[in-house]
C-alpha positions as CSV (number, residue, x, y, z in Angstrom):
1,M,-1.1,43.7,45.5
2,A,-3.1,42.0,48.2
3,P,-0.9,40.4,50.9
4,L,-0.7,36.7,51.5
5,P,-2.7,35.3,54.4
6,M,-0.9,35.0,57.7
7,E,-2.0,31.4,58.2
8,S,-1.3,28.5,55.9
9,A,-3.8,25.9,54.8
10,P,-3.4,22.3,56.1
11,A,-0.5,20.5,54.3
12,R,-1.7,18.7,51.2
13,V,0.2,17.4,48.3
14,L,-1.0,16.2,44.9
15,P,-0.7,12.5,44.1
16,V,2.1,11.7,41.7
17,I,1.7,8.8,39.2
18,E,4.2,7.5,36.6
19,I,3.1,5.3,33.7
20,S,4.9,3.7,30.8
21,G,4.6,1.0,28.1
22,S,2.1,0.6,25.3
23,P,-0.9,2.9,25.2
24,L,-3.1,0.2,26.6
25,D,-0.6,-0.6,29.3
26,R,-0.2,3.0,30.2
27,G,-3.9,3.4,30.5
28,R,-4.3,0.4,32.7
29,Q,-1.6,1.6,35.1
30,Y,-3.2,5.0,35.2
31,G,-6.7,3.7,35.7
32,E,-5.6,1.4,38.5
33,A,-3.7,4.2,40.3
34,V,-6.6,6.7,40.2
35,R,-9.6,4.4,40.6
36,P,-10.9,6.3,43.7
37,Q,-10.3,9.7,42.2
38,L,-11.9,8.8,38.9
39,R,-15.0,7.4,40.5
40,A,-15.2,10.6,42.6
41,A,-15.0,12.7,39.5
42,L,-17.8,10.6,37.9
43,G,-19.9,11.2,41.0
44,Y,-19.3,14.9,40.9
45,Y,-20.1,15.4,37.3
46,E,-23.2,13.2,37.5
47,E,-24.5,15.6,40.2
48,A,-23.4,18.7,38.2
49,F,-25.0,17.7,35.0
50,G,-28.1,16.6,36.8
51,Q,-28.5,19.9,38.5
52,S,-27.6,22.1,35.5
53,A,-29.3,20.1,32.6
54,G,-31.4,17.4,34.2
55,L,-29.2,14.7,32.7
56,T,-28.2,11.4,34.2
57,W,-24.6,10.3,33.8
58,D,-25.6,7.6,31.3
59,Q,-27.1,10.3,29.2
60,V,-23.9,12.4,29.4
61,A,-21.8,9.4,28.4
62,A,-24.1,8.7,25.5
63,R,-23.6,12.3,24.3
64,A,-19.9,11.9,24.6
65,A,-20.0,9.0,22.1
66,R,-20.1,11.4,19.2
67,W,-16.4,12.1,19.8
68,L,-15.3,8.5,19.8
69,E,-14.8,8.1,16.0
70,P,-13.2,11.6,15.5
71,V,-10.7,10.8,18.2
72,R,-10.0,7.3,16.9
73,D,-9.5,8.7,13.4
74,Y,-7.0,11.4,14.6
75,A,-5.2,9.6,17.4
76,P,-6.1,5.9,17.7
77,H,-3.4,5.4,20.4
78,L,-5.2,7.8,22.7
79,V,-8.5,5.8,22.4
80,E,-6.4,2.8,23.4
81,E,-5.0,4.7,26.4
82,M,-8.6,5.7,27.4
83,Q,-9.7,2.1,27.1
84,G,-6.9,1.1,29.3
85,I,-7.9,3.7,31.9
86,A,-11.4,2.4,31.8
87,D,-10.2,-1.2,32.3
88,G,-7.9,-0.2,35.1
89,A,-10.6,1.8,36.9
90,G,-13.4,-0.6,36.3
91,V,-15.6,1.8,34.3
92,G,-16.7,2.1,30.7
93,L,-14.8,3.7,27.8
94,L,-17.6,6.2,27.4
95,D,-17.3,7.2,31.0
96,V,-13.6,8.0,30.5
97,L,-14.3,9.8,27.2
98,A,-17.0,11.9,28.9
99,L,-14.5,13.0,31.5
100,N,-12.1,14.0,28.7
101,A,-14.8,15.8,26.9
102,R,-16.6,17.3,29.9
103,G,-16.5,20.8,28.4
104,E,-17.4,19.7,24.9
105,V,-20.5,17.8,26.1
106,I,-22.2,21.1,27.0
107,Y,-21.9,22.1,23.3
108,D,-23.9,19.1,22.1
109,K,-26.8,20.2,19.9
110,S,-29.3,18.9,22.5
111,F,-28.1,21.6,24.9
112,A,-28.5,24.3,22.2
113,Q,-32.1,23.0,21.7
114,M,-32.7,23.2,25.5
115,E,-31.6,26.9,25.4
116,A,-33.9,27.6,22.4
117,D,-36.7,26.0,24.4
118,G,-35.9,28.3,27.3
119,Q,-34.8,25.5,29.6
120,Q,-31.8,25.7,31.9
121,A,-28.8,24.4,30.1
122,G,-26.1,25.2,32.6
123,E,-23.3,27.8,32.2
124,E,-20.8,27.6,29.5
125,P,-17.8,25.5,30.4
126,A,-14.4,27.2,30.8
127,D,-11.3,26.3,32.7
128,G,-10.9,29.7,34.3
129,C,-7.2,30.2,34.3
130,T,-4.5,32.8,34.2
131,S,-1.4,31.6,32.2
132,F,2.0,33.2,31.9
133,A,5.4,32.9,30.2
134,A,8.5,34.8,31.3
135,Y,12.0,34.7,29.9
136,G,14.9,36.9,28.8
137,E,14.9,40.3,30.5
138,A,11.5,39.5,32.1
139,S,12.8,36.6,34.1
140,G,15.7,38.4,35.9
141,D,17.7,35.3,36.5
142,G,17.8,34.2,32.9
143,H,15.6,31.2,33.3
144,V,12.6,30.4,31.2
145,Y,9.4,30.1,33.2
146,A,5.9,29.0,32.3
147,G,2.8,28.3,34.4
148,Q,-0.7,29.2,35.4
149,N,-3.4,29.2,38.0
150,W,-5.8,26.5,37.0
151,D,-9.3,27.6,38.2
152,W,-12.1,25.1,38.0
153,R,-14.9,23.6,40.2
154,A,-13.9,23.1,43.8
155,G,-15.8,19.8,43.9
156,V,-13.1,18.1,41.8
157,A,-10.1,19.3,43.8
158,D,-9.5,15.8,45.3
159,T,-9.5,14.3,41.8
160,V,-6.5,16.2,40.5
161,V,-3.3,14.2,40.1
162,M,0.2,14.8,38.7
163,I,1.2,12.3,36.0
164,R,4.4,11.5,34.3
165,I,4.1,9.6,31.0
166,V,7.1,7.8,29.6
167,Q,6.3,7.0,25.9
168,P,9.4,6.7,23.7
169,P,10.1,7.8,21.1
170,K,7.8,10.7,22.0
171,P,8.8,13.1,24.7
172,T,8.2,12.3,28.3
173,L,5.4,14.4,29.8
174,I,4.5,15.9,33.1
175,M,0.9,17.1,33.4
176,Q,-1.7,18.2,36.0
177,V,-5.0,16.5,35.1
178,E,-8.3,15.5,36.6
179,A,-8.2,11.7,37.1
180,G,-8.9,9.9,33.9
181,Q,-8.0,12.7,31.6
182,I,-5.3,12.1,29.0
183,G,-4.1,15.7,28.6
184,R,-4.5,19.2,30.1
185,Q,-1.6,21.5,31.1
186,G,2.1,20.5,31.5
187,A,5.5,20.3,29.9
188,N,7.7,17.8,28.2
189,S,11.3,16.5,28.0
190,A,11.8,18.5,24.8
191,G,11.5,21.7,26.8
192,I,8.0,22.7,25.7
193,A,5.4,23.9,28.2
194,F,1.7,24.1,27.4
195,N,-0.8,26.2,29.4
196,A,-4.4,26.8,28.5
197,N,-7.4,29.0,29.2
198,G,-11.1,28.6,28.3
199,L,-12.4,31.3,26.0
200,G,-16.1,30.5,25.6
201,G,-18.5,31.4,22.8
202,R,-20.6,29.1,20.6
203,F,-19.7,28.5,17.0
204,D,-21.2,26.0,14.5
205,D,-22.4,22.4,15.2
206,A,-19.5,20.7,13.4
207,I,-17.8,18.1,15.5
208,G,-14.2,18.9,16.5
209,L,-11.7,17.2,18.7
210,P,-11.9,17.4,22.5
211,Q,-9.4,19.8,24.2
212,T,-7.8,17.0,26.2
213,V,-6.9,15.3,22.9
214,V,-5.6,18.5,21.3
215,R,-3.5,19.4,24.3
216,R,-2.0,16.0,24.7
217,S,-1.1,16.0,21.0
218,V,0.6,19.3,21.4
219,L,2.7,18.0,24.3
220,D,3.6,14.9,22.4
221,Q,5.7,17.0,19.9
222,S,9.4,17.4,20.1
223,N,9.8,21.0,18.8
224,I,7.8,24.2,18.9
225,T,6.9,24.3,15.2
226,D,5.4,20.8,15.3
227,A,3.5,21.8,18.5
228,L,2.1,24.9,16.7
229,D,1.2,22.8,13.7
230,V,-1.0,20.6,15.9
231,L,-2.9,23.7,17.0
232,C,-3.1,25.2,13.5
233,R,-4.1,21.9,11.7
234,T,-6.6,20.4,14.0
235,R,-10.2,21.6,14.5
236,A,-11.1,21.7,18.2
237,H,-14.8,21.5,19.2
238,I,-14.6,24.5,21.4
239,A,-12.6,27.7,21.7
240,S,-9.5,27.6,23.9
241,N,-6.4,29.6,24.5
242,A,-3.0,27.9,24.1
243,L,0.2,29.5,25.5
244,L,3.3,27.7,24.3
245,T,6.7,28.3,25.8
246,C,10.0,26.6,24.9
247,R,13.3,26.2,26.7
248,E,15.2,28.2,24.1
249,G,13.5,31.4,25.2
250,F,10.4,31.7,23.0
251,A,6.7,31.9,23.6
252,I,3.5,32.4,21.6
253,D,-0.1,32.5,22.5
254,L,-2.8,31.2,20.2
255,E,-6.5,31.9,20.7
256,T,-7.9,28.8,18.9
257,T,-11.5,28.7,17.8
258,P,-13.5,26.6,15.3
259,A,-13.8,29.8,13.2
260,G,-10.1,30.6,13.1
261,H,-7.1,31.6,15.3
262,G,-5.6,34.8,16.7
263,W,-2.1,35.1,18.1
264,M,0.1,37.2,20.4
265,Y,3.8,37.4,21.3
266,P,5.4,38.5,24.6
267,T,6.2,42.0,25.4
268,D,9.8,42.3,26.6
269,G,9.8,38.6,27.4
270,L,6.5,38.5,29.4
271,L,3.1,37.2,28.2
272,V,0.0,36.7,30.3
273,H,-3.4,35.4,29.2
274,G,-6.8,34.9,30.8
275,N,-10.3,33.9,29.8
276,H,-11.2,36.7,27.4
277,Y,-10.1,37.3,23.8
278,Q,-7.0,39.4,23.8
279,A,-5.6,39.0,20.3
280,G,-9.0,39.8,18.7
281,I,-12.6,38.9,18.9
282,P,-13.6,36.2,16.3
283,A,-16.0,37.6,13.7
284,P,-18.9,35.3,14.5
285,L,-18.8,36.3,18.2
286,A,-18.3,40.0,17.4
287,A,-21.4,39.9,15.1
288,A,-23.4,38.3,17.9
289,G,-22.4,41.0,20.4
290,Y,-19.5,39.4,22.2
291,R,-19.1,39.9,26.0
292,P,-16.3,38.2,28.0
293,M,-17.4,34.9,29.5
294,S,-15.4,35.6,32.7
295,S,-15.5,39.3,33.6
296,D,-13.0,38.7,36.3
297,S,-10.4,37.8,33.6
298,L,-10.3,41.6,32.8
299,V,-8.9,42.1,36.3
300,R,-6.7,39.0,36.6
301,V,-4.6,39.6,33.5
302,P,-3.3,43.0,34.4
303,R,-2.8,42.1,38.0
304,A,-0.7,39.0,37.0
305,T,1.2,41.1,34.5
306,E,2.1,43.8,37.1
307,G,3.0,41.2,39.8
308,L,5.3,39.2,37.4
309,K,7.2,42.4,36.4
310,A,8.9,42.1,39.7
311,L,10.8,39.1,38.3
312,R,13.1,41.5,36.5
313,G,14.9,42.1,39.8
314,S,15.3,38.4,40.7
315,A,18.8,37.3,41.5
316,G,18.1,33.5,41.4
317,S,15.6,30.7,40.9
318,D,14.6,30.6,44.6
319,E,13.7,34.3,44.6
320,S,11.9,33.9,41.3
321,R,9.7,31.2,42.7
322,K,8.7,33.4,45.6
323,I,8.0,36.3,43.3
324,I,5.8,34.2,41.0
325,R,3.9,32.6,43.9
326,Q,3.3,36.1,45.3
327,A,2.1,37.4,42.0
328,M,-0.3,34.5,41.4
329,S,-1.7,34.9,45.0
330,D,-3.2,38.3,44.2
331,H,-6.7,38.8,45.8
332,L,-8.1,41.9,44.1
333,G,-11.7,41.2,43.4
334,H,-11.8,38.3,45.9
335,P,-13.2,35.6,45.7
336,E,-13.1,35.6,41.9
337,S,-9.6,37.0,41.9
338,L,-6.3,35.8,40.4
339,C,-6.0,33.5,43.3
340,T,-9.6,32.1,43.2
341,H,-11.6,31.0,46.2
342,P,-15.1,29.6,46.5
343,D,-17.9,32.2,46.4
344,P,-20.2,31.6,49.4
345,R,-23.0,33.4,47.6
346,R,-23.2,30.6,45.0
347,P,-24.6,27.0,45.4
348,L,-22.0,24.5,46.5
349,I,-22.0,22.7,43.2
350,E,-20.9,26.0,41.5
351,H,-18.0,26.8,43.8
352,W,-14.8,27.6,41.9
353,T,-11.3,27.7,43.2
354,T,-7.7,27.6,42.1
355,L,-7.1,23.8,41.9
356,V,-3.4,24.1,41.0
357,S,-0.9,26.9,40.6
358,S,1.9,25.5,38.5
359,L,5.4,26.7,37.7
360,A,7.7,24.9,35.2
361,D,11.3,26.0,35.1
362,L,12.2,25.1,31.5
363,T,15.9,26.0,32.1
364,S,16.5,23.7,35.1
365,G,13.7,21.2,34.4
366,D,12.1,21.6,37.9
367,Y,8.3,21.5,38.1
368,H,6.5,23.0,41.1
369,V,2.8,23.0,41.9
370,T,0.5,24.0,44.8
371,A,-2.3,21.6,45.8
372,G,-4.9,24.3,45.8
373,T,-4.7,28.1,46.2
374,P,-1.1,29.5,46.1
375,C,-1.8,32.2,48.7
376,D,-1.7,29.7,51.6
377,R,0.3,26.8,50.3
378,E,3.9,26.3,49.5
379,Y,5.1,24.9,46.2
380,Q,5.3,21.1,46.0
381,H,8.6,20.2,44.1
382,L,7.7,17.2,42.0
383,P,10.0,14.2,42.2
384,W,10.8,14.2,38.5
385,N,12.9,16.6,36.4
386,L,11.6,17.3,33.0
387,Y,14.8,16.2,31.4
388,D,15.3,13.0,33.3
389,G,15.9,9.9,31.2
390,P,17.3,9.3,27.7
391,Y,14.7,11.4,26.0
392,G,15.5,14.7,27.7
393,R,17.9,17.4,26.3
394,N,20.4,18.5,29.0
C-alpha cells in the first residue's frame, strides 16, 4: 500500500447545515444557507456543459424539466423541498432540478442524437467512488462501519456541504451533498447507511427518476427491507450501484439499472464496490460489448479490499478509523487511484478528485468525513450523532 504523504493539506472543514420543518420550510432554510455554494455550482456546470456539449445553462435547465412531473408524481414533497431551495437561494426551480439531475441530463435523447451526428457530447456521467461495508469478524472491534471515497469533479469541491435533515416521523438524515441536492450518500437515525457508485452504460429512452430522488427516498426509510423496496420498485433513469448497510450487522449491494438489478453480499463481513459491474453485466450492455466506464475501478476495488482487511486486528474504534483512512488513502495508479487526485494531463474542467472520504460508525452513531483527499487530511467529526433526538434508536 502506498504510504501517506509526509505533509498535510491546509486545514479545511466542510460546512454543516441543519434544516427542519415542512418540506418547503426545510428547502428555504437549506437554500438560504448554501446560496453562495449553489450559485458556484451553477457556474461550474454552466461552463462544463458549455465545453462538453455546447449548451447554455438555460438549455440544460430546460432539458431537466422532463423530470419534474415524474418526481412530482413519485415524491411531491421533494419537489416542494426543491422549490424551497430555489426560493431560499434566489434561483429557479429548474435550476435546482438540473443540479439534482446533473447526471441524468446527459442521457437526454438530444445528447444521443448529438453522438449519432458525430458531435462531442461529453463523457458519460459517473460519481467515481469506492464504497465499503465492514462488520462482524471483518471489523475487529465489533462495530458496523460504512463509507466511501466520493470522487467527482474537483471544480465543485467548494460546493460540498454536510446536511442534517430533521423530518419527523421519517428518520433524521445526515448526508454529504453538492449544494442544492436533496440526496446523495449518508446515513439515518434508523441505523441505515447508503453509499453509491456510478456504473455507466446507456439503456432505453424511458424517463426514470433522478438518482438524488431515489437515494433520498432510500434514506427516508426506517428499516432495511423498506429501503431495499425503494430500490427494487422504482425505475431510475440511469444505472447506479447502491450499497446498503444497517446497524444490526447486515449489508447488501444492488447494481440497479433500468434493465434490471444484480446483487451481492459481503464475504466474511466485508464488501467493497467501485464503478464497474461486479454482480453481473446487464444483458443489453453485454450484447453491446460492455467495457468498464472507469478502468481504474478495476484497481481501486481490490486495493480497498486488501487495505480494509487490516480491520480484523483492530482493538477499538480509534484504531479502526486510522486503518480505514489508511486503506482509503491508497495511491496505486495515482492520480486515478483509490485516493483520487487531479490529473494534470487533462483540461482543468475535467479534473477529478476525492471530494469526501466518509465513515459512518453505525454502532456508535459517529459520522466522520474528510474535506477532500483522505491521504493528507484528518477526519472531521461531525457535531451530530446519528441517533440524537427522539427518532433515533439507542
